[in-house]
C-alpha positions in Angstrom: -12.0 11.2 -0.9 -8.3 10.1 -1.7 -6.9 7.5 -0.1 -2.8 7.1 0.3 -1.3 3.9 0.7 2.6 3.8 0.5 5.0 1.1 0.6 8.1 -0.8 0.0 8.8 -4.1 -1.7 11.5 -6.4 -2.2 10.9 -9.9 -4.2 12.8 -12.4 -1.7 11.2 -12.9 1.6 8.6 -13.3 4.1 7.1 -10.3 6.5 8.7 -9.8 9.6 7.0 -7.2 12.5 8.4 -5.7 15.2 7.2 -2.6 17.5 8.9 -0.4 19.3 7.8 3.2 20.9 9.9 4.7 23.6 11.4 2.6 26.5 11.9 4.9 29.9 13.0 2.6 32.0 16.0 1.6 29.8 18.0 5.1 31.8 19.9 7.7 29.4 21.8 7.5 26.3 25.0 5.3 26.2 27.7 4.1 24.2 25.8 1.2 21.8 27.2 -1.8 21.4 24.9 -3.0 18.5 24.4 -1.0 15.3 20.6 -1.0 14.5 20.2 -2.2 10.7 17.9 0.9 9.6 20.2 3.4 9.5 16.8 6.1 10.6 16.9 4.0 14.2 15.4 6.2 16.8 17.2 6.2 20.0 14.7 4.2 21.9 15.4 1.3 19.2 19.6 1.8 19.8 18.6 1.8 24.0 16.9 -1.1 23.6 19.8 -2.6 21.5 21.9 -1.5 24.3 19.6 -3.3 26.9 20.0 -6.9 24.8 23.7 -6.4 25.1 23.8 -5.4 29.0 21.1 -8.7 29.5 23.6 -10.7 27.4 26.9 -9.8 29.0 25.4 -10.3 32.3 24.3 -13.6 31.5 20.5 -12.8 32.2 17.6 -13.7 30.6 13.8 -11.8 30.1 11.0 -13.4 31.3 8.2 -13.1 28.4 4.7 -14.0 28.1 2.9 -14.3 24.4 -0.8 -12.3 25.4 -4.1 -13.7 23.7 -6.6 -11.7 25.4 -9.5 -12.8 23.2 -12.2 -11.2 25.5 -10.2 -7.9 25.2 -10.1 -7.8 28.9 -8.7 -10.1 31.6 -4.8 -11.6 30.2 -1.7 -13.6 30.9 -0.1 -10.6 32.0 -2.7 -9.8 34.7 -2.5 -13.4 35.5 1.1 -13.4 36.5 1.0 -10.3 38.0 -2.0 -11.7 40.7 0.4 -15.2 41.1 3.8 -13.2 41.4 3.6 -10.3 41.9 5.0 -9.0 38.7 4.7 -8.5 35.2 6.7 -10.2 32.5 9.3 -7.7 31.0 8.2 -8.7 27.5 5.1 -9.4 25.9 4.4 -10.8 22.1 0.9 -10.1 20.0 -0.2 -12.0 16.7 -2.7 -9.4 14.6 -4.5 -12.3 13.5 -5.0 -14.5 16.3 -7.9 -16.2 16.2 -9.5 -13.3 13.8 -13.0 -15.0 11.9 -13.8 -11.9 10.0 -13.3 -7.7 9.3 -15.2 -6.7 12.9 -13.1 -8.8 14.6 -10.1 -8.2 13.3 -10.6 -4.3 14.0 -11.3 -4.6 17.2 -8.4 -7.4 17.5 -6.0 -4.9 16.4 -7.3 -1.3 18.1 -7.0 -3.8 21.3 -3.4 -5.0 20.6 -2.3 -1.4 19.4 -3.7 0.5 22.9 -2.5 -2.1 25.6 0.7 -2.8 23.7 1.2 0.7 24.0 0.0 1.5 27.6 2.5 -1.7 28.3 5.8 0.6 26.1 4.8 3.5 28.3 4.8 1.9 31.6 8.9 0.3 30.4 7.8 -3.2 28.9 9.3 -4.2 25.8 6.6 -5.5 22.8 6.8 -7.4 19.9 4.6 -7.9 17.6 3.6 -10.3 14.5 1.0 -11.9 12.6 0.3 -15.2 10.5 0.9 -14.9 6.6 -2.4 -15.9 5.0 -2.8 -18.5 2.1 -4.3 -17.6 -0.9 -5.7 -19.9 -2.9 -7.4 -17.9 -6.1 -4.5 -17.0 -8.0 -1.9 -18.9 -8.5 1.6 -18.3 -7.4 0.8 -15.3 -6.1 2.9 -12.8 -2.9 0.0 -10.4 -2.6 -1.5 -7.3 -1.0 -5.0 -6.8 -1.0 -6.8 -3.4 -0.1 -10.8 -4.0 1.5 -13.2 -1.8 2.1 -15.2 -2.4 5.6 -17.6 -4.7 4.2 -14.6 -6.7 2.7 -15.1 -5.5 -1.0 -11.7 -6.1 -2.5 -10.9 -2.6 -4.3 -7.2 -2.8 -4.9 -5.2 -6.4 -5.8 -1.6 -6.2 -6.3 1.0 -8.6 -6.2 3.8 -10.4 -7.9 3.5 -13.5 -10.3 6.7 -14.5 -12.0 9.3 -11.7 -12.6 6.6 -8.9 -12.6 4.3 -6.9 -10.7 0.8 -7.6 -11.5 -2.5 -5.3 -10.9 -6.2 -6.1 -11.5 -7.8 -3.2 -13.5 -11.6 -3.7 -12.7 -12.5 -7.7 -11.3 -11.2 -9.8 -14.7 -8.3 -7.7 -16.1 -4.9 -8.7 -15.1 -2.3 -6.1 -16.0 1.7 -6.6 -16.0 2.8 -2.9 -14.5 6.4 -3.6 -14.0 9.7 -6.4 -14.3 10.8 -7.0 -10.9 14.2 -7.9 -10.4 15.1 -10.7 -7.2 16.7 -8.8 -4.4 15.3 -5.4 -5.3 13.6 -2.9 -3.2 10.8 -1.2 -4.9 8.7 1.7 -4.1 5.3 1.7 -4.5 2.4 4.3 -4.0 -1.0 3.8 -5.1 -3.6 6.7 -4.9 -7.0 5.4 -4.7 -10.3 8.0 -5.3 -13.3 5.8 -3.2 -15.5 8.6 -4.6 -14.9 7.8 -8.9 -13.3 4.1 -7.9 -9.9 4.7 -9.9 -6.7 4.7 -8.7 -3.4 5.4 -10.3 -0.3 3.1 -9.1 3.8 4.5 -9.5 6.9 2.1 -9.3 9.6 4.6 -7.9 7.8 7.5 -8.8 6.7 6.4 -12.4 3.4 6.0 -12.8 2.5 2.8 -14.1 -1.3 2.3 -14.1 -3.3 5.3 -14.8 -7.3 5.6 -13.5 -7.5 1.7 -13.5 -11.0 0.6 -11.8 -11.5 -1.4 -8.4 -11.6 -4.7 -8.5 -14.6 -4.1 -6.9 -16.7 -1.0 -7.8 -19.0 -1.3 -4.8 -16.3 -0.6 -2.6 -16.7 2.5 -1.0 -13.7 3.0 1.7 -10.3 1.8 2.9 -11.1 -0.2 5.8 -7.8 -3.2 5.7 -4.6 -4.5 4.0 -4.3 -8.1 3.7 -1.4 -9.4 3.0 -0.9 -13.1 1.4 1.2 -15.7 -0.5 -0.4 -18.6 -2.6 -0.3 -22.3 -1.6 2.1 -23.2 -4.5 4.0 -20.0 -4.3 7.6 -20.3 -4.3 10.5 -17.5 -3.1 9.8 -15.1 -0.4 9.4 -11.3 -0.3 9.7 -8.3 1.9 7.0 -5.2 2.8 8.3 -2.5 5.0 7.2 1.0 5.6 3.6 0.3 4.6 0.7 2.8 5.9 -2.7 4.3 4.6 -3.1 8.1 4.6 -6.3 10.2 4.0 
């Protein structure tokens, strides 16, 4: 089975995540007072920005509520509705809130995606974030690791110093690409869970050929973990991350 993992990487900041999908209550498209940072932003994104501008112009506020939902059932939004007869216009989630193992993490994220999607379709605004993890096993690293469903690391890639580095097997750490601060890099990883090997492409050029999984017992591709070592300096961005088969 082949799994392809793509991302864009910039060697200078932390990760921030925002979800948007289609906001039927904002009305038809109009002239836009604000310009999205992403030139390929959808009409829904532009409508949300227009709505924000209208709120500011009219000196209004948007009521919001952070949603914990530990039991994946009764939520703060339901409590507010029972008290006031109204739901908050804006809700927020944390993708790593109070998660202690991979099984809980998967359930929590699935719950978030389902509830956030439903809230959006009903006309609400949704924000997503996650707490950056602190890694200790690799000095001064800003890294990302692909785990299987049993939390075994298949792929371990990161920034250290001025290089993009990757593990070939459990102990061999190779510098595969020099990194210039403030520059975006397109990274593509093709992983074969049968052979326990992977290739890495940076800006379209192959930089790692048939490297071995960090843990050759890894049997599938289940989750991506992003972290920053406790002694790391500087920050970095990731964008357009997805996994496909």
